[in-house]
C-alpha positions in Angstrom: -18.6 -107.2 66.7 -18.7 -104.2 64.3 -21.0 -106.2 61.9 -23.3 -107.0 64.8 -23.4 -103.4 65.9 -24.2 -102.3 62.4 -26.9 -104.9 62.1 -28.5 -103.7 65.4 -28.3 -100.1 64.3 -29.9 -101.1 61.0 -32.6 -103.0 62.8 -33.3 -100.1 65.1 -33.6 -97.8 62.1 -36.0 -100.1 60.3 -38.2 -100.3 63.5 -38.1 -96.5 63.9 -39.0 -95.9 60.3 -41.9 -98.4 60.5 -43.2 -96.6 63.6 -42.8 -93.2 62.0 -44.5 -94.4 58.8 -47.4 -95.8 60.9 -47.7 -92.5 62.7 -47.7 -90.4 59.5 -50.2 -92.6 57.7 -52.8 -92.5 60.4 -53.4 -89.1 62.0 -56.3 -88.6 64.4 -59.0 -85.9 64.5 -61.8 -85.4 67.1 -65.0 -83.5 66.3 -67.7 -82.7 68.8 -71.0 -81.7 67.2 -73.2 -79.7 69.5 -76.7 -80.9 69.0 -78.0 -78.7 71.9 -77.2 -75.5 70.0 -78.3 -74.3 66.6 -76.1 -72.0 64.5 -77.3 -69.7 61.7 -79.3 -70.5 58.6 -77.2 -71.6 55.6 -78.6 -69.5 52.8 -78.8 -71.5 49.6 -77.2 -68.6 47.8 -73.9 -69.5 49.4 -73.8 -72.0 46.6 -74.2 -69.4 43.9 -72.6 -69.3 40.4 -71.1 -66.7 38.1 -71.1 -66.4 34.3 -69.3 -63.7 32.4 -68.9 -62.9 28.7 -65.3 -64.2 28.9 -63.8 -66.9 26.7 -66.2 -69.7 26.1 -68.2 -69.4 29.3 -71.3 -68.1 27.5 -70.7 -68.7 23.8 -70.0 -72.4 23.3 -70.3 -73.2 27.0 -73.9 -72.3 27.7 -75.2 -70.8 24.5 -74.7 -72.3 21.1 -77.6 -70.7 19.2 -80.7 -72.2 17.8 -79.0 -73.3 14.5 -76.2 -75.3 16.2 -75.7 -79.0 15.6 -75.0 -79.4 19.3 -78.3 -80.5 20.9 -80.0 -77.4 22.3 -83.3 -75.9 23.4 -83.8 -72.4 22.0 -80.0 -72.0 21.8 -79.1 -73.4 25.2 -77.0 -76.6 25.4 -79.2 -79.4 26.6 -76.3 -81.3 28.4 -75.2 -78.2 30.3 -78.7 -77.2 31.3 -79.4 -80.7 32.6 -76.2 -80.7 34.6 -77.0 -77.3 36.1 -80.5 -78.4 37.0 -79.1 -81.3 39.0 -76.7 -78.9 40.8 -79.8 -76.8 41.9 -78.0 -73.5 41.2 -79.7 -71.0 43.6 -78.4 -67.7 42.1 -76.5 -66.8 39.0 -74.4 -63.6 38.5 -74.1 -62.0 35.1 -72.8 -60.3 32.8 -69.5 -59.8 34.8 -67.0 -59.4 36.1 -65.0 -56.7 34.3 -67.2 -57.1 31.3 -70.1 -55.6 33.3 -68.7 -52.1 33.3 -68.4 -51.9 29.5 -71.7 -53.7 28.8 -74.7 -51.6 27.7 -77.8 -53.7 28.1 -79.9 -52.2 25.4 -77.5 -53.5 22.8 -78.5 -57.0 23.9 -82.3 -56.8 23.4 -84.5 -57.0 20.3 -84.0 -59.0 17.1 -80.6 -60.7 17.2 -79.7 -59.6 13.7 -80.3 -56.0 14.6 -78.2 -56.0 17.8 -75.0 -53.9 17.5 -71.6 -55.5 18.1 -68.9 -54.4 20.5 -65.3 -55.2 21.4 -64.7 -57.0 24.6 -61.7 -55.0 25.7 -61.2 -56.8 29.0 -61.0 -60.3 27.6 -58.9 -60.6 24.5 -60.5 -57.9 22.3 -62.9 -60.3 20.8 -66.1 -59.1 19.1 -69.2 -59.5 21.1 -72.3 -59.8 18.9 -74.7 -59.4 21.8 -76.8 -62.5 20.8 -76.9 -63.4 24.4 -78.5 -60.6 26.3 -81.0 -59.8 29.0 -83.8 -62.0 27.7 -81.5 -65.0 27.2 -79.9 -64.6 30.6 -83.2 -64.4 32.4 -84.6 -67.3 30.4 -81.6 -69.3 31.4 -82.2 -68.6 35.1 -85.8 -69.7 34.7 -84.7 -72.9 32.9 -82.3 -74.0 35.7 -84.4 -72.6 38.6 -81.9 -69.9 39.7 -82.5 -66.4 40.9 -80.8 -63.7 38.8 -78.0 -61.4 40.0 -77.3 -58.7 37.5 -74.1 -56.6 37.8 -74.9 -53.1 36.4 -72.6 -50.8 34.5 -71.3 -48.0 36.7 -67.8 -47.6 35.2 -69.0 -46.5 31.7 -72.8 -46.5 32.2 -75.2 -44.0 33.6 -77.8 -43.9 36.4 -80.5 -43.6 33.8 -79.3 -46.8 32.1 -79.3 -48.6 35.4 -82.8 -47.4 36.4 -84.2 -48.3 33.0 -82.8 -51.8 33.2 -84.6 -52.4 36.5 -87.8 -50.9 35.0 -87.4 -53.0 31.8 -87.1 -56.3 33.6 -89.4 -55.9 36.6 -92.1 -53.4 36.0 -95.6 -54.5 35.1 -96.9 -52.1 32.4 -97.7 -48.5 31.8 -94.2 -47.2 31.1 -91.9 -47.1 28.1 -89.5 -49.8 29.4 -92.3 -52.3 30.1 -93.8 -51.7 26.7 -90.4 -52.2 25.1 -90.0 -55.5 26.9 -93.5 -56.6 25.7 -92.6 -55.6 22.2 -89.5 -57.8 22.5 -91.6 -60.9 23.4 -91.9 -60.9 27.2 -95.3 -60.0 28.5 -94.9 -60.5 32.2 -92.0 -59.0 34.2 -89.2 -61.1 35.7 -88.4 -61.2 39.3 -84.9 -59.8 39.5 -84.0 -59.3 43.1 -80.2 -58.9 43.2 -78.6 -55.9 41.5 -74.9 -55.2 41.7 -73.8 -51.5 41.6 -70.7 -52.0 39.5 -67.9 -54.5 39.7 -64.4 -54.1 41.1 -64.9 -50.3 41.0 -61.4 -50.1 42.6 -59.9 -51.7 39.5 -61.3 -52.6 36.1 -64.6 -51.0 37.0 -63.3 -47.4 37.1 -60.2 -47.3 39.4 -62.3 -45.2 41.8 -61.4 -44.1 45.3 -63.7 -45.7 47.9 -65.3 -42.4 49.0 -66.1 -41.5 45.4 -67.5 -44.9 44.7 -69.6 -44.8 47.9 -71.1 -41.5 46.9 -72.0 -43.0 43.5 -73.6 -46.0 45.3 -75.8 -43.6 47.2 -76.9 -42.0 43.8 -77.5 -45.4 42.1 -79.4 -46.8 45.1 -81.7 -43.8 45.0 -82.9 -44.8 41.5 -83.1 -48.6 42.1 -86.9 -48.6 42.3 -89.2 -51.5 43.3 -91.8 -52.5 40.8 -94.7 -55.0 40.8 -93.7 -56.5 44.1 -90.0 -56.9 43.1 -87.8 -55.8 46.0 -84.4 -54.7 44.8 -81.5 -56.1 46.8 -78.6 -53.7 46.3 -75.1 -55.0 46.3 -72.2 -52.6 46.5 -68.9 -53.3 44.8 -66.7 -54.5 47.6 -63.0 -54.7 48.4 -60.2 -56.6 46.7 -59.0 -59.3 49.2 -57.5 -57.5 52.3 -58.5 -53.9 51.5 -60.5 -53.1 54.7 -60.2 -49.4 54.0 -62.5 -49.8 51.1 -65.0 -51.8 53.2 -64.8 -49.2 56.0 -65.5 -46.1 53.8 -68.2 -47.8 51.7 -70.0 -48.9 54.8 -69.6 -45.5 56.5 -70.9 -43.5 53.6 -73.3 -45.9 51.8 -74.1 -48.6 54.4 -77.6 -47.4 55.1 -78.7 -47.6 51.4 -77.3 -51.1 50.5 -78.3 -54.7 51.4 -74.9 -56.3 50.7 -71.3 -55.6 49.9 -69.1 -57.8 47.7 -65.7 -59.4 48.4 -63.4 -60.8 45.8 -60.6 -63.3 46.7 -58.9 -65.7 44.3 -56.5 -68.5 45.2 -53.8 -67.5 42.7 -51.3 -70.0 41.3 -48.5 -69.3 38.7 -48.6 -72.8 37.2 -51.3 -74.7 35.3 -54.0 -76.6 37.2 -52.5 -80.0 36.9 -48.8 -79.1 36.9 -47.8 -79.3 40.6 -45.9 -81.3 43.2 -46.7 -81.6 46.9 -45.3 -78.1 47.6 -47.7 -76.7 44.9 -50.6 -78.7 46.5 -49.8 -77.3 50.0 -49.3 -73.7 48.7 -52.7 -73.5 47.0 -54.6 -75.0 50.0 -52.8 -72.7 52.4 -53.8 -69.7 50.3 -57.4 -70.7 50.0 -57.7 -71.1 53.8 -57.0 -67.4 54.1 -60.7 -66.9 53.2 -61.4 -67.5 56.9 -59.2 -64.6 58.0 -60.6 -62.3 55.3 -64.2 -62.9 56.3 -63.3 -62.1 59.9 -61.4 -59.0 58.9 -64.2 -57.5 56.8 -66.9 -58.6 59.2 -65.2 -56.8 62.0 -65.2 -53.6 59.9 -68.9 -54.1 58.9 -69.9 -54.8 62.6 -68.6 -51.3 63.5 -71.1 -49.7 61.1 -73.8 -52.4 61.1 -73.8 -54.3 64.4 -77.3 -55.8 63.7 -75.9 -57.4 60.5 -78.5 -55.9 58.1 -75.9 -55.7 55.3 -74.7 -59.0 54.0 -71.1 -59.9 53.0 -71.4 -61.2 49.4 -68.3 -63.2 48.3 -69.3 -62.8 44.6 -66.0 -63.9 43.1 -63.8 -66.7 44.6 -62.0 -69.8 43.5 -58.7 -70.9 42.0 -56.9 -68.9 39.3 -54.3 -71.0 37.7 -52.3 -70.4 34.5 -54.4 -71.2 31.4 -54.1 -74.6 29.6 -51.3 -74.7 27.0 -52.4 -73.7 23.6 -55.4 -71.7 24.8 -56.0 -68.0 24.6 -54.4 -66.4 27.7 -57.3 -64.0 27.9 -59.9 -66.7 28.0 -58.9 -68.1 31.4 -59.6 -71.7 30.5 -58.1 -74.1 33.1 -58.5 -77.7 34.1 -59.8 -78.8 37.4 -58.2 -81.4 39.7 -58.6 -83.1 43.0 -56.8 -80.1 44.5 -59.5 -77.8 43.2 -62.1 -80.1 44.8 -60.4 -79.7 48.2 -60.3 -75.9 47.6 -64.1 -75.9 47.0 -65.0 -78.0 50.0 -62.7 -76.0 52.3 -64.2 -72.7 51.3 -67.8 -74.0 51.7 -66.9 -75.2 55.1 -65.6 -71.7 55.9 -68.7 -70.0 54.6 -70.9 -72.1 56.8 -69.1 -70.7 59.9 -70.1 -67.2 59.1 -73.7 -67.5 57.9 -74.8 -64.7 60.2 -72.9 -62.3 57.8 -72.2 -64.3 54.6 -75.4 -64.6 52.7 -74.2 -65.3 49.1 -71.1 -66.5 47.3 -70.5 -66.9 43.6 -67.7 -69.2 42.5 -65.8 -68.1 39.4 -67.0 -69.4 37.0 -69.8 -71.8 36.0 -68.5 -73.1 32.6 -65.1 -73.1 30.9 -63.5 -70.3 32.9 -61.3 -70.5 36.1 -62.6 -73.0 38.7 -65.5 -74.2 36.5 -68.3 -76.7 37.3 -68.4 -77.8 33.6 -65.9 -77.9 30.7 -67.0 -78.2 27.1 -65.2 -78.9 23.8 -67.6 -78.5 20.9 -70.2 -81.3 21.4 -68.3 -82.8 24.4 -69.0 -82.0 28.0 -67.6 -83.1 31.3 -68.3 -82.4 35.0 -65.3 -81.3 37.0 -64.3 -82.4 40.6 -65.5 -79.0 41.8 -68.9 -79.7 40.3 -69.1 -83.0 42.3 -68.3 -81.1 45.5 -71.1 -78.7 44.9 -73.4 -81.6 44.1 -72.4 -83.5 47.3 -72.7 -80.4 49.5 -76.1 -79.2 48.2 -77.6 -81.2 51.2 -76.5 -78.3 53.4 -78.5 -75.6 51.5 -81.3 -74.1 53.5 -80.3 -76.1 56.6 -79.1 -74.8 60.0 -75.4 -74.8 60.7 -74.5 -76.9 63.8 -71.6 -75.6 65.8 -68.7 -78.0 66.1 -65.4 -78.2 68.0 -62.6 -79.7 65.8 -59.3 -80.9 67.1 -57.0 -82.1 64.4 -53.3 -82.6 63.7 -51.3 -80.4 61.3 -50.3 -81.1 57.7 -46.8 -79.6 57.5 -44.4 -78.8 54.6 -41.1 -77.4 55.7 -41.8 -74.7 58.3 -45.4 -74.2 57.3 -48.5 -76.0 58.7 -52.2 -76.0 58.1 -54.9 -78.1 59.8 -55.2 -81.5 58.3 -59.0 -81.7 58.4 -61.7 -79.1 58.1 -65.4 -79.9 58.5 -69.0 -78.6 58.7 -72.3 -80.0 60.0 -75.9 -79.0 59.6 -79.5 -80.1 60.4 -82.3 -79.7 57.8 -86.0 -79.2 58.2 -86.7 -82.9 58.5 -84.2 -83.4 61.3 -81.5 -85.1 59.1 -77.9 -84.2 60.1 -75.2 -84.0 57.4 -71.5 -83.8 58.3 -69.0 -83.0 55.6 -65.3 -83.7 56.2 -62.3 -82.6 54.1 -58.8 -84.1 54.5 -56.3 -81.7 52.9 -53.4 -84.1 53.5 -52.6 -85.8 50.2 -50.6 -88.6 51.8 -52.2 -89.7 55.1 -55.6 -91.1 56.1 -57.1 -89.6 59.2 -59.1 -91.4 61.9 -61.9 -89.0 62.7 -63.9 -89.6 65.8 -67.2 -87.6 65.8 -68.9 -87.2 69.1 -72.7 -87.3 68.7 -73.9 -87.7 72.3 -77.5 -86.7 71.6 -77.9 -88.8 68.5 -79.6 -92.2 69.0 -81.1 -95.0 66.9 -79.0 -93.7 64.0 -78.8 -94.8 60.4 -75.7 -93.5 58.6 -74.7 -93.4 54.9 -72.0 -91.6 53.1 -70.4 -90.5 49.8 -66.7 -89.8 49.1 -64.7 -87.9 46.5 -61.1 -88.9 46.3 -58.4 -90.0 43.9 -55.1 -91.9 43.8 -53.1 -88.9 42.4 -53.1 -85.3 43.7 -53.6 -84.0 40.1 -56.2 -86.5 39.0 -58.8 -84.8 36.8 -61.7 -85.6 34.4 -60.8 -85.3 30.7 -62.9 -85.6 27.7 -61.4 -89.1 27.2 -62.0 -90.1 30.8 -64.8 -87.9 32.0 -65.6 -90.1 35.1 -62.1 -90.4 36.4 -62.9 -88.4 39.6 -66.5 -88.7 40.8 -68.3 -89.5 44.0 -68.7 -93.1 45.3 -70.6 -94.7 48.1 -68.6 -94.5 51.4 -68.9 -97.1 54.2 -65.6 -96.9 56.0 -67.1 -95.8 59.3 -68.4 -97.3 62.6 -71.2 -96.1 64.7 -71.0 -97.0 68.4 -71.9 -95.4 71.7 -73.2 -92.2 70.2 -70.1 -91.6 68.2 -68.9 -92.2 64.6 -65.3 -93.3 63.8 -64.5 -92.5 60.2 -61.4 -93.7 58.3 -61.1 -90.5 56.2 -58.9 -91.1 53.1 -56.1 -88.9 52.2 -57.0 -86.0 49.9 -60.7 -86.6 50.2 -64.1 -85.1 50.8 -66.7 -87.2 52.6 -70.4 -86.3 53.3 -72.2 -88.3 55.9 -76.0 -88.5 56.2 -77.4 -89.2 59.7 -81.0 -90.3 60.1 -82.2 -90.9 63.6 -83.5 -89.4 66.8 -82.1 -86.4 68.6 -82.2 -86.7 72.3 -81.7 -83.0 72.6 -82.9 -80.2 74.8 -83.4 -78.0 71.8 -86.9 -76.6 71.6 -88.5 -78.1 74.7 -92.0 -76.8 75.3 -92.8 -74.9 78.5 -95.5 -75.5 81.1 -98.3 -73.1 80.9 -101.0 -72.9 83.6 -103.8 -70.8 82.0 -103.3 -70.1 78.3 -105.8 -67.8 76.7 -106.2 -66.7 73.0 -104.5 -63.6 71.7 -101.1 -61.9 72.4 -100.5 -58.9 74.6 -99.0 -55.8 73.1 -97.5 -52.6 74.4 -97.6 -49.4 72.3 -94.9 -46.7 72.4 -94.5 -43.3 70.9 -90.9 -42.5 69.8 -88.9 -41.4 66.8 -86.4 -44.2 66.2 -83.6 -45.3 63.8 -83.3 -48.9 65.2 -85.2 -50.9 67.7 -84.7 -49.6 71.2 -84.4 -51.2 74.6 -88.1 -51.2 75.4 -87.6 -51.0 79.1 -86.3 -47.5 78.6 -89.6 -46.4 76.9 -92.9 -45.4 78.5 -95.9 -47.5 77.5 -98.6 -45.3 75.9 -101.2 -48.0 75.5 -101.6 -51.7 75.8 -104.0 -54.5 75.0 -104.7 -57.8 73.4 -104.4 -58.6 69.7 -105.3 -61.8 67.8 -102.4 -61.7 65.3 -99.1 -59.9 64.8 -100.5 -56.9 63.0 -100.7 -53.2 63.4 -102.8 -52.0 66.3 -105.7 -49.8 65.4 -105.6 -46.9 65.8 -101.9 -46.0 65.4 -99.9 -42.8 64.7 -98.7 -43.8 61.2 -95.1 -42.8 62.0 -92.7 -42.6 64.9 -94.1 -45.4 67.0 -93.1 -48.9 68.2 -95.0 -52.0 69.3 -93.9 -55.0 71.4 -95.9 -58.2 71.1 -95.6 -60.9 73.8 -97.2 -64.2 74.5 -97.1 -67.9 73.5 -97.1 -69.8 70.3 -98.6 -73.3 70.3 -96.5 -75.7 68.1 -98.6 -78.6 66.7 -95.9 -81.2 66.4 -92.2 -81.7 66.9 -90.1 -80.4 64.0 -88.1 -77.8 62.3 -89.9 -74.4 61.9 -89.1 -71.4 59.7 -90.1 -68.0 60.8 -90.3 -64.9 58.5 -90.6 -61.3 59.2 -91.5 -58.8 56.5 -91.6 -55.3 57.7 -91.3 -51.6 57.0 -89.5 -50.5 59.2 -87.7 -52.7 61.7 -88.5 -56.0 63.5 -87.0 -58.6 65.7 -88.5 -62.0 66.6 -87.7 -64.1 69.6 -88.7 -67.7 70.4 -88.1 -68.9 73.9 -85.9 -65.9 74.5 -83.6 -66.6 71.6 -83.3 -64.0 68.8 -84.3 -65.8 65.6 -85.1 -63.1 63.1 -83.4 -59.7 62.7 -84.9 -57.2 60.3 -83.9 -54.0 62.1 -83.3 -50.5 60.9 -85.2 -48.0 58.6 -85.9 -49.7 55.3 -88.5 -50.4 52.6 -90.5 -53.6 53.0 -88.0 -56.4 53.4 -88.3 -60.0 54.5 -85.7 -61.9 56.6 -86.0 -65.3 58.2 -84.8 -67.6 61.0 -85.2 -71.1 62.1 -85.8 -73.3 65.2 -86.3 -76.9 66.2 -89.3 -76.9 68.4 -91.2 -79.6 70.3 -94.9 -79.9 70.5 -96.5 -77.5 73.0 -96.3 -73.9 74.1 -93.3 -71.6 73.5 -92.7 -68.0 74.3 -92.8 -65.6 71.4 -91.9 -61.9 71.3 -91.9 -59.6 68.3 -90.6 -56.0 68.4 -91.5 -53.5 65.7 -90.9 -49.8 65.0 -92.2 -47.4 62.4 -90.3 -44.3 61.4 -92.2 -42.9 58.4 -93.2 -43.6 54.9 -94.3 -47.2 54.1 -95.9 -49.1 57.0 -96.1 -52.9 57.1 -95.6 -55.9 59.4 -96.2 -59.6 58.6 -94.8 -62.5 60.6 -95.1 -65.9 59.0 -94.4 -69.6 59.9 -93.6 -72.7 58.0 -93.1 -76.2 59.4 -94.0 -79.9 59.2 -97.3 -80.2 57.3 -97.7 -76.4 57.3 -97.1 -74.2 54.3 -95.7 -70.7 54.7 -98.4 -68.5 56.2 -98.9 -65.6 58.5 -99.0 -67.0 62.0 -102.7 -67.8 62.5 -104.7 -66.6 65.5 -105.4 -70.1 66.7 -101.6 -70.6 67.4 -101.2 -67.4 69.5 -101.9 -67.2 73.2 -101.0 -65.4 76.4 -100.9 -66.7 79.9 -103.7 -65.3 82.1 -102.7 -64.7 85.7 
């Protein structure tokens, strides 16, 4: 009897464990993608990179010199350049980092054998020979198709040095800096839009108080001049992680003179990249998901000073910071890159997409051989890391529109701590293709993900997956293709939904080609459309666009395009344009507003473009999916003083970017 009882208990235990194992190995997630609502534009610059004079990021990683036996073009490694071209890097930050605030740019121009050396006191005390300087960096940007983001020296530099650097790189001619550039071999100026005013000024960039730094920012911004059509986009040194006091004071004191403010947040780890167990896996993922909270915290502070979101949050340093690889210089920050780092990258990109109305650029640290690198090199050898592959897979989201989604998922739990098992993002591009990216952070369990796509019909779906057997799988110089994307087919599409068997510790990107049975962008019925828009003219001194119903109309009339009415007062006036825009075919349309001072653009009552406030000529953009026919259009504009400009452009299917032509603009005659 005792034996039978023990047998029954053992049988019950086996059945219980089997059921438990089945439950653990197959979690469930539901995602509802809202195809009737568009989110914000995903700025390609969210996929930005960062390169610093640190370790072998520049020297050996990107630049080997013209005389190197490693195949190169004018000193740049051919293999690295080709890999970066494939990645379609949108923007590249340089020269630092902490190095930026001890770098004097004039030491890095002219004949290389005449450039003075310096000690890199931040990163190992190595001697910097300045053979890679401004010309080399901007040539690199041109080679890979990236915009340049230069971090200027505020900590040990001067305002004059900063102003001269902008003049040297961007002015046409007729001044000493432009002539010096021409003497050094560059006839035409570069287009250098993004300029950082110092780096980590709360730390290695000068240990400044926020109010002191904010005052300096006002000074430096004053001398950041626009030359030859180049519009300087000024980025203030932002807070370290959770320091909202820094954000608050900089925004209060300098928020009106900057275009962006930085944020630095690293996922720190006290062990090397591949030396971890499941607790180490969980800890790093949990830390990196804090990015969501950080963006919310700093955005809330920014909203207090900048409710119209004219100032962007620029996350210009982020990623994993592990201990260096054994046998390497601790100051060179060389680390390997595993499947865990890939999950970190995907999770952060998914977070950034949620906040694209405020987050306009991010720069992962760093591009080659440093921290969470895209590429690792060893003399003539080169490999692509799992993080590189995530960026390559996710590039389909660049320049698309974020689609709001509702995600219900189980938790991945270690001890008393839990995080969501799955995170995701979705977007629609200008050709109507939908991409959905899924990240399963659970290293043990597959997840059945059901994606509701009620408005998606006649669909064709394909996919790619990045995953591995081991949590710490990586690419080595002996096995450079150990972790790389593969075709993914483990999904079913039925009844306007997709069921995906999402592997443990994986990133999947789905491509959906089909028709959207959506109410987005439906045309309106118009009884008697007539050419030209109506406009109302107001006389008022303004700082931002007003509630026009509170103002008295001074004059009104018809106008064939969105341009300045003639005559106008030249300053202290506002105009509201109203009417219809005739869309020639169904599709995805980009709208641009370039103005001095503020503008807003509405399509069918929805605010698409915000370019508000007093500012120099500046262009912003917005996007809409529109069906063929008439749609309501409204543009609001005000002029304070100084420069005076308004230009509203459109880009769409079969239509290159152009100012909205008169033949597309109408009003309804009553």
